[in-house]
C-alpha positions as CSV (number, residue, x, y, z in Angstrom):
1,M,106.5,-148.0,-35.3
2,R,105.5,-147.0,-31.7
3,G,108.3,-144.4,-31.8
4,L,107.0,-142.8,-35.0
5,V,103.5,-142.7,-33.6
6,L,104.7,-141.1,-30.4
7,T,106.7,-138.5,-32.3
8,D,103.5,-137.5,-34.1
9,V,101.6,-137.4,-30.8
10,L,104.2,-135.1,-29.2
11,A,104.0,-132.8,-32.2
12,R,100.3,-132.8,-31.9
13,V,100.6,-131.7,-28.2
14,E,102.7,-128.7,-29.2
15,A,100.4,-127.8,-32.0
16,D,97.2,-127.8,-29.9
17,A,98.7,-126.3,-26.7
18,G,97.3,-122.8,-27.5
19,K,93.7,-124.1,-27.7
20,A,94.2,-126.0,-24.4
21,L,95.4,-122.8,-22.7
22,E,92.3,-120.9,-23.7
23,L,90.2,-123.7,-22.2
24,L,92.3,-123.4,-19.0
25,K,91.4,-119.7,-18.8
26,E,87.7,-120.7,-18.7
27,Y,88.4,-123.2,-15.9
28,V,90.5,-120.7,-13.8
29,R,87.7,-118.1,-13.9
30,F,85.7,-120.2,-11.5
31,P,86.6,-118.8,-8.0
32,T,86.5,-122.3,-6.5
33,I,87.9,-121.5,-3.0
34,S,87.0,-124.5,-0.9
35,A,87.9,-122.8,2.4
36,H,85.0,-120.4,1.6
37,K,82.8,-123.1,-0.1
38,R,82.7,-121.0,-3.3
39,A,81.7,-122.1,-6.8
40,Q,82.0,-125.8,-6.1
41,P,78.8,-127.1,-7.7
42,E,79.3,-125.1,-11.0
43,T,83.0,-126.1,-11.2
44,A,82.2,-129.8,-10.7
45,A,79.7,-129.5,-13.5
46,F,82.3,-127.9,-15.7
47,V,84.8,-130.7,-15.1
48,R,82.2,-133.4,-15.8
49,R,81.4,-131.6,-19.1
50,L,85.0,-131.4,-20.0
51,L,85.4,-135.2,-19.5
52,V,82.3,-136.0,-21.5
53,E,83.4,-133.7,-24.4
54,N,86.7,-135.6,-24.5
55,G,85.1,-139.0,-24.8
56,F,84.9,-140.1,-21.2
57,E,81.9,-141.6,-19.4
58,A,81.6,-139.3,-16.5
59,R,79.3,-138.5,-13.6
60,E,79.2,-136.6,-10.3
61,Y,79.2,-138.5,-7.1
62,P,77.7,-136.7,-4.0
63,T,79.5,-136.8,-0.7
64,D,78.0,-136.5,2.7
65,G,78.3,-132.9,3.6
66,G,80.9,-132.0,1.0
67,P,81.1,-131.1,-2.7
68,N,80.6,-133.6,-5.5
69,V,83.5,-135.8,-6.8
70,V,83.7,-136.1,-10.5
71,F,84.7,-139.5,-11.9
72,G,85.2,-140.4,-15.6
73,Q,86.7,-143.3,-17.5
74,M,87.7,-144.3,-21.0
75,I,88.1,-148.1,-21.4
76,V,89.7,-148.7,-24.8
77,D,90.6,-152.4,-24.2
78,E,90.1,-154.4,-21.0
79,R,93.4,-156.2,-21.7
80,K,95.4,-153.0,-21.6
81,P,96.7,-151.3,-18.4
82,T,94.8,-148.6,-16.7
83,L,96.1,-145.2,-15.5
84,L,94.1,-143.3,-12.9
85,M,94.6,-139.5,-12.8
86,Y,93.6,-137.7,-9.6
87,Q,93.1,-133.9,-9.6
88,H,91.2,-131.4,-7.5
89,Y,89.1,-128.5,-8.8
90,D,89.3,-126.3,-5.7
91,V,91.9,-123.6,-5.0
92,Q,93.4,-121.7,-2.1
93,P,92.1,-118.3,-0.9
94,V,93.7,-115.3,-2.6
95,D,94.7,-113.2,0.4
96,P,96.7,-111.0,0.6
97,L,94.9,-109.6,-2.4
98,N,96.9,-106.4,-2.6
99,E,100.0,-108.4,-3.5
100,W,98.5,-109.7,-6.7
101,K,99.6,-108.0,-9.9
102,R,96.6,-109.2,-11.7
103,D,93.0,-110.3,-10.8
104,P,93.5,-113.9,-9.6
105,F,90.4,-115.1,-11.3
106,D,91.0,-113.2,-14.6
107,P,93.7,-115.4,-16.1
108,A,96.3,-113.9,-18.4
109,I,99.2,-115.1,-20.5
110,E,102.1,-112.6,-20.2
111,E,105.9,-112.8,-20.0
112,G,105.9,-116.4,-21.3
113,K,103.8,-117.4,-18.3
114,F,100.2,-118.3,-17.5
115,W,98.9,-116.3,-14.4
116,G,95.8,-117.1,-12.2
117,R,94.8,-118.7,-9.0
118,G,94.8,-122.5,-9.3
119,C,96.5,-122.6,-12.7
120,A,99.5,-124.5,-11.2
121,D,97.7,-126.1,-8.3
122,T,96.1,-127.8,-10.0
123,K,93.6,-126.8,-12.7
124,G,96.4,-126.6,-15.2
125,N,97.3,-130.2,-14.7
126,L,93.8,-131.4,-15.6
127,I,93.8,-129.4,-18.8
128,M,97.4,-130.6,-19.6
129,Q,96.3,-134.3,-19.1
130,L,93.3,-133.7,-21.4
131,L,95.6,-132.2,-24.0
132,A,97.7,-135.4,-23.9
133,V,94.5,-137.5,-24.4
134,Q,93.4,-135.3,-27.3
135,A,96.8,-135.7,-29.0
136,W,96.5,-139.5,-28.9
137,Q,92.9,-139.2,-30.2
138,G,94.0,-137.0,-33.0
139,V,96.8,-139.3,-34.1
140,E,95.5,-142.8,-33.3
141,G,91.8,-142.2,-32.6
142,R,92.2,-143.2,-29.0
143,P,94.8,-143.3,-26.2
144,P,97.0,-146.4,-25.9
145,I,95.7,-147.4,-22.5
146,N,92.6,-147.2,-20.4
147,L,92.2,-144.0,-18.5
148,K,90.3,-142.9,-15.4
149,F,89.9,-139.4,-13.9
150,V,88.8,-138.6,-10.3
151,V,88.5,-134.9,-9.5
152,E,87.5,-133.7,-6.0
153,G,86.7,-130.3,-4.6
154,E,88.2,-130.1,-1.1
155,E,91.9,-131.0,-1.4
156,E,92.9,-127.5,-0.3
157,V,91.1,-128.0,3.0
158,G,92.5,-131.5,3.6
159,S,90.0,-133.6,1.7
160,P,87.6,-134.2,4.7
161,H,84.9,-135.9,2.6
162,F,87.0,-137.5,-0.1
163,G,87.9,-140.5,2.0
164,S,84.2,-141.6,2.3
165,F,84.0,-141.5,-1.5
166,V,87.2,-143.6,-1.8
167,H,86.0,-146.2,0.7
168,A,82.6,-146.5,-1.0
169,N,83.9,-146.7,-4.5
170,Q,87.1,-148.7,-4.4
171,E,86.0,-150.9,-7.3
172,I,85.8,-148.2,-9.9
173,L,89.2,-146.7,-8.7
174,H,91.3,-149.8,-9.4
175,A,94.1,-149.2,-11.8
176,D,97.7,-150.3,-12.6
177,G,99.0,-146.9,-11.4
178,A,97.9,-143.4,-10.6
179,T,99.2,-139.9,-10.9
180,I,98.3,-137.5,-8.1
181,E,97.8,-133.8,-9.0
182,G,101.0,-132.9,-10.8
183,G,104.7,-132.8,-10.2
184,D,106.7,-129.7,-11.1
185,H,110.0,-128.7,-12.6
186,L,113.2,-127.3,-11.1
187,H,114.1,-123.7,-12.0
188,E,116.3,-124.8,-14.9
189,G,113.6,-126.9,-16.4
190,T,114.2,-130.5,-15.2
191,P,110.9,-132.3,-14.7
192,K,110.2,-133.9,-11.3
193,I,108.2,-136.8,-10.1
194,E,107.6,-137.7,-6.5
195,L,106.8,-141.2,-5.2
196,G,104.5,-140.1,-2.4
197,C,103.8,-137.2,-0.1
198,K,104.1,-135.9,3.5
199,G,101.0,-136.0,5.6
200,I,99.6,-133.0,7.5
201,L,98.4,-132.5,11.1
202,Y,96.8,-129.0,11.4
203,V,96.0,-127.8,14.8
204,E,94.4,-124.6,16.2
205,M,95.8,-123.8,19.7
206,T,93.7,-121.5,21.9
207,S,94.8,-119.8,25.1
208,R,92.1,-118.1,27.2
209,T,93.2,-116.4,30.4
210,A,90.1,-114.3,31.2
211,K,86.4,-113.9,30.4
212,V,86.8,-110.4,29.0
213,D,89.6,-108.1,27.7
214,Q,91.2,-105.7,30.2
215,H,92.7,-102.3,30.0
216,S,96.5,-102.8,29.4
217,S,97.2,-101.0,32.7
218,Y,96.2,-104.1,34.4
219,A,98.9,-106.1,32.7
220,A,101.1,-105.9,35.8
221,I,98.7,-108.4,37.5
222,A,96.5,-109.8,34.7
223,P,97.6,-112.9,32.7
224,N,98.2,-112.4,29.0
225,P,97.1,-115.2,26.7
226,A,99.4,-114.2,23.9
227,W,102.5,-114.5,26.1
228,R,101.2,-117.8,27.4
229,L,100.6,-119.2,24.0
230,I,104.1,-117.9,22.8
231,H,105.7,-119.7,25.8
232,A,103.8,-122.9,24.9
233,L,104.9,-122.6,21.2
234,M,108.5,-122.1,22.2
235,T,108.5,-125.6,23.7
236,L,107.6,-127.2,20.3
237,R,110.5,-126.3,18.1
238,D,114.1,-125.1,18.3
239,A,115.8,-122.4,16.3
240,K,117.1,-124.9,13.7
241,G,113.6,-126.3,13.1
242,R,113.9,-129.5,15.1
243,I,110.7,-130.5,16.9
244,K,111.2,-130.9,20.6
245,V,108.1,-133.0,21.4
246,P,109.4,-136.3,22.9
247,G,109.2,-139.2,20.5
248,W,108.1,-137.0,17.6
249,Y,110.6,-138.7,15.2
250,K,110.2,-142.3,16.5
251,D,108.0,-143.5,13.6
252,A,109.5,-141.4,10.8
253,R,110.7,-143.3,7.8
254,R,114.4,-143.1,7.2
255,P,116.0,-142.7,3.7
256,T,117.3,-145.7,1.8
257,A,120.7,-145.8,0.2
258,R,119.0,-145.8,-3.3
259,E,116.8,-142.8,-2.5
260,L,119.8,-140.9,-1.3
261,R,121.7,-141.7,-4.5
262,Y,118.9,-140.1,-6.5
263,L,119.0,-137.0,-4.3
264,Q,122.8,-136.7,-4.6
265,A,122.4,-136.7,-8.4
266,S,119.7,-134.0,-8.2
267,A,120.0,-130.8,-10.1
268,F,118.3,-128.9,-7.2
269,K,119.9,-125.6,-6.5
270,A,119.2,-124.1,-3.1
271,D,120.5,-120.6,-4.1
272,A,117.9,-120.4,-7.0
273,L,115.1,-121.0,-4.6
274,K,116.6,-118.6,-2.0
275,E,116.8,-115.8,-4.6
276,F,113.3,-116.4,-5.8
277,W,111.9,-116.2,-2.3
278,G,114.1,-113.3,-1.3
279,V,115.5,-114.9,1.8
280,S,119.0,-114.5,3.1
281,E,119.4,-118.0,4.4
282,F,117.6,-121.3,4.9
283,V,116.8,-122.8,8.3
284,G,119.8,-125.1,9.1
285,G,122.0,-124.0,6.2
286,G,124.0,-126.6,4.3
287,N,124.9,-127.4,0.7
288,D,122.3,-128.3,-2.0
289,F,122.1,-131.9,-1.0
290,E,121.8,-131.2,2.7
291,V,119.0,-128.6,2.0
292,L,117.1,-131.0,-0.2
293,R,117.5,-133.9,2.2
294,R,116.1,-131.8,5.0
295,L,113.2,-130.5,2.8
296,I,112.1,-134.1,2.1
297,Y,112.9,-136.1,5.2
298,S,112.3,-133.5,8.0
299,P,108.9,-133.3,9.7
300,T,108.0,-129.6,10.3
301,C,106.2,-127.4,12.8
302,T,105.0,-124.2,11.3
303,I,103.1,-121.3,12.8
304,C,100.7,-120.5,10.0
305,G,98.9,-117.7,11.8
306,F,98.7,-116.0,15.2
307,V,96.1,-113.5,16.4
308,S,95.4,-111.8,19.7
309,G,94.1,-108.5,20.8
310,Y,94.0,-105.4,18.6
311,I,95.9,-105.5,15.2
312,E,94.1,-102.8,13.2
313,Q,95.4,-99.3,12.4
314,G,96.2,-97.0,15.3
315,T,96.5,-98.0,18.9
316,K,94.3,-99.7,21.4
317,T,95.7,-100.3,24.9
318,V,94.3,-103.7,25.7
319,N,95.3,-106.8,27.6
320,P,93.4,-109.5,25.5
321,A,91.5,-112.4,27.0
322,V,92.2,-114.8,24.1
323,A,95.0,-115.8,21.8
324,K,94.9,-118.3,18.9
325,A,97.6,-119.9,16.7
326,K,97.2,-122.2,13.8
327,I,100.0,-124.8,13.6
328,D,100.9,-127.0,10.6
329,F,102.9,-130.2,11.2
330,R,104.2,-131.9,8.1
331,L,104.6,-135.7,8.7
332,V,106.8,-138.0,6.8
333,P,105.7,-141.6,5.8
334,N,105.0,-143.9,8.7
335,M,104.0,-141.0,11.0
336,K,100.2,-141.0,11.6
337,Q,98.1,-138.0,12.5
338,A,96.3,-139.5,15.5
339,T,99.5,-140.8,17.1
340,Q,101.4,-137.5,16.6
341,F,98.4,-135.5,18.0
342,E,98.5,-137.6,21.2
343,K,102.2,-136.9,21.5
344,L,101.6,-133.2,21.1
345,R,98.8,-133.1,23.7
346,D,100.9,-135.1,26.2
347,H,103.9,-132.8,25.7
348,L,101.9,-129.7,26.4
349,I,100.3,-131.2,29.6
350,A,103.8,-132.3,30.8
351,K,105.1,-128.7,30.2
352,G,102.3,-127.2,32.3
353,F,100.1,-126.0,29.3
354,G,97.2,-128.4,29.7
355,D,94.8,-125.4,29.8
356,I,95.6,-124.6,26.1
357,E,92.8,-126.0,23.9
358,L,93.9,-128.1,20.9
359,S,91.5,-128.4,18.0
360,P,92.8,-130.5,15.1
361,A,91.4,-129.7,11.7
362,K,89.5,-132.4,9.7
363,E,92.5,-133.0,7.4
364,A,92.5,-136.5,6.0
365,L,95.8,-136.4,4.2
366,E,98.2,-139.0,5.6
367,A,101.8,-139.5,4.5
368,A,102.5,-142.3,2.0
369,A,105.1,-143.4,-0.5
370,I,105.9,-146.2,-2.9
371,S,108.9,-148.0,-4.2
372,L,111.2,-146.9,-7.0
373,S,110.5,-150.2,-8.7
374,A,106.8,-149.7,-9.2
375,R,105.5,-149.9,-12.8
376,V,104.1,-146.4,-12.8
377,V,107.5,-145.0,-11.7
378,K,109.3,-146.7,-14.5
379,A,106.7,-145.4,-17.0
380,A,107.1,-141.9,-15.8
381,I,110.9,-142.1,-16.0
382,K,110.8,-143.5,-19.6
383,G,108.2,-141.0,-20.6
384,S,110.5,-138.2,-19.4
385,V,113.3,-139.4,-21.6
386,D,110.8,-139.4,-24.6
387,A,109.5,-135.9,-23.8
388,Y,112.6,-134.1,-22.5
389,G,115.5,-136.2,-23.6
390,R,116.5,-136.9,-20.0
391,E,115.4,-138.6,-16.9
392,P,113.3,-136.6,-14.4
393,E,114.2,-135.7,-10.9
394,V,113.0,-138.5,-8.7
395,W,112.1,-137.6,-5.1
396,P,110.9,-140.2,-2.6
397,W,108.0,-138.0,-1.7
398,S,106.7,-134.5,-1.9
399,A,107.4,-131.9,0.8
400,G,103.6,-131.1,0.7
401,A,100.5,-133.2,1.5
402,S,98.3,-134.8,-1.1
403,A,96.0,-137.8,-1.7
404,H,98.6,-140.6,-2.2
405,G,97.4,-142.4,1.0
406,F,93.9,-142.9,-0.3
407,F,95.2,-144.7,-3.4
408,N,98.3,-146.5,-2.0
409,E,96.8,-147.8,1.2
410,V,93.0,-147.8,0.7
411,V,92.5,-148.8,-3.0
412,G,95.9,-150.4,-3.4
413,V,97.0,-148.4,-6.5
414,P,100.6,-147.3,-6.5
415,S,100.7,-143.5,-7.1
416,I,103.2,-140.8,-8.0
417,S,103.0,-137.0,-8.4
418,G,103.9,-135.9,-11.9
419,P,104.1,-135.2,-14.8
420,G,103.1,-131.6,-14.1
421,V,102.9,-128.1,-15.3
422,S,104.4,-126.0,-12.5
423,Y,107.9,-125.3,-11.3
424,D,109.4,-124.6,-7.9
425,G,108.7,-120.8,-8.3
426,S,105.0,-121.1,-9.3
427,N,103.8,-119.4,-6.2
428,Y,101.0,-122.0,-5.5
429,H,99.2,-121.0,-2.3
430,A,100.6,-117.5,-2.7
431,P,99.9,-114.3,-4.7
432,N,100.7,-114.3,-8.4
433,E,100.4,-118.0,-9.0
434,H,101.6,-119.0,-12.4
435,F,103.4,-121.5,-14.6
436,R,105.8,-121.2,-17.5
437,M,104.5,-122.0,-20.9
438,E,107.3,-124.4,-21.8
439,D,106.5,-126.4,-18.6
440,F,102.8,-126.8,-19.6
441,V,103.8,-128.1,-23.0
442,G,106.5,-130.3,-21.6
443,G,104.2,-131.7,-19.0
444,A,101.6,-132.6,-21.6
445,K,104.3,-134.4,-23.7
446,H,105.5,-136.2,-20.7
447,M,102.0,-137.4,-19.9
448,A,101.4,-138.5,-23.4
449,A,104.6,-140.4,-23.5
450,M,103.9,-142.0,-20.1
451,M,100.6,-143.3,-21.4
452,A,102.6,-145.2,-24.1
453,R,105.1,-146.6,-21.5
454,L,102.8,-147.9,-18.8
């Protein structure tokens, strides 16, 4: 009987997808750029209204200095399991704006894809999850399990205030499992779940070599902060991407044999991603498995931005006084932000760059991952078979940072990423963000089936 009901629910998802996408357009129109503190109060209010309209008890929780967190719950039976779904209503900045083919906050459905800033990361996932809830309500009157939503407004700037909400409200966040944001799909359509995430240490490095800029003719005798900063940066990473800071990899979690078996069976194709990005080769090279293993298990050191002197149109012959770089370190599970920052600072001092100022961002996203045997993992795998007719890709953790640590380690709720609406070409954090229509529908079916399997 459960199979017949689920068949009806999945059909209902497909039938109602168009209406859900129109609702997503309304959601994406909010320019909720957390880096600019834009549109956060009105977007939080919109999310709370969505939850209430779909049968959830919902309210906004203020944070000390940050935007409100929206929490909603639907308790159908205290004896049934509870699934917590975490999302964020904020989005990334849209620059460079001239590379967008459409207005990023005027969403459109074209070429079989939904286009707009935040549609894939991660406003589309919230609407997809509500579509799954609505399908169960339409067929059975209610979902088969208890559901909770928690939606914050600062994930894209590292969730600096979300941690205080989590610590203060652990009781309401208890659940049998959680989904964090949304997983995505491979190019050929296989859904993906991830059992955790990398952490992030984001640092601004500043070199100041003088009180004022000088005419560039003095460069024969005047120090140059850009060159000094470049020389410091060159001590951090080699040409193959390996970080040269002593002890950097000491605490990094190593792959298990079981995890590697899943990766060896992966449908991941490096060439598809290479073609989409338009790059000639990947750092380090290697076959599909080697590229995937490096993507997941390798910490990173990335120059996200560098500025010094005059960079506008025309010429200005100047020897600048200041240079700045923004550096993004991705950390694998067991590596902690505070420990790695101390290693970075000690390394620069030892190399003679103690004068370079280090300013860590208020990122609160630590690396975290759970076991393949967790109940929520098994439910997601079985739900994928129901929705897609095949098991999903199972990665030990995401290459990106997210909120897993808050739930795994603070609240004690095992969490995964996925089901989701995006794919590995969705351009999240980049111009022309989008998802494919079939992935939205597939993600909603996957979520609906997972609810039946928890």
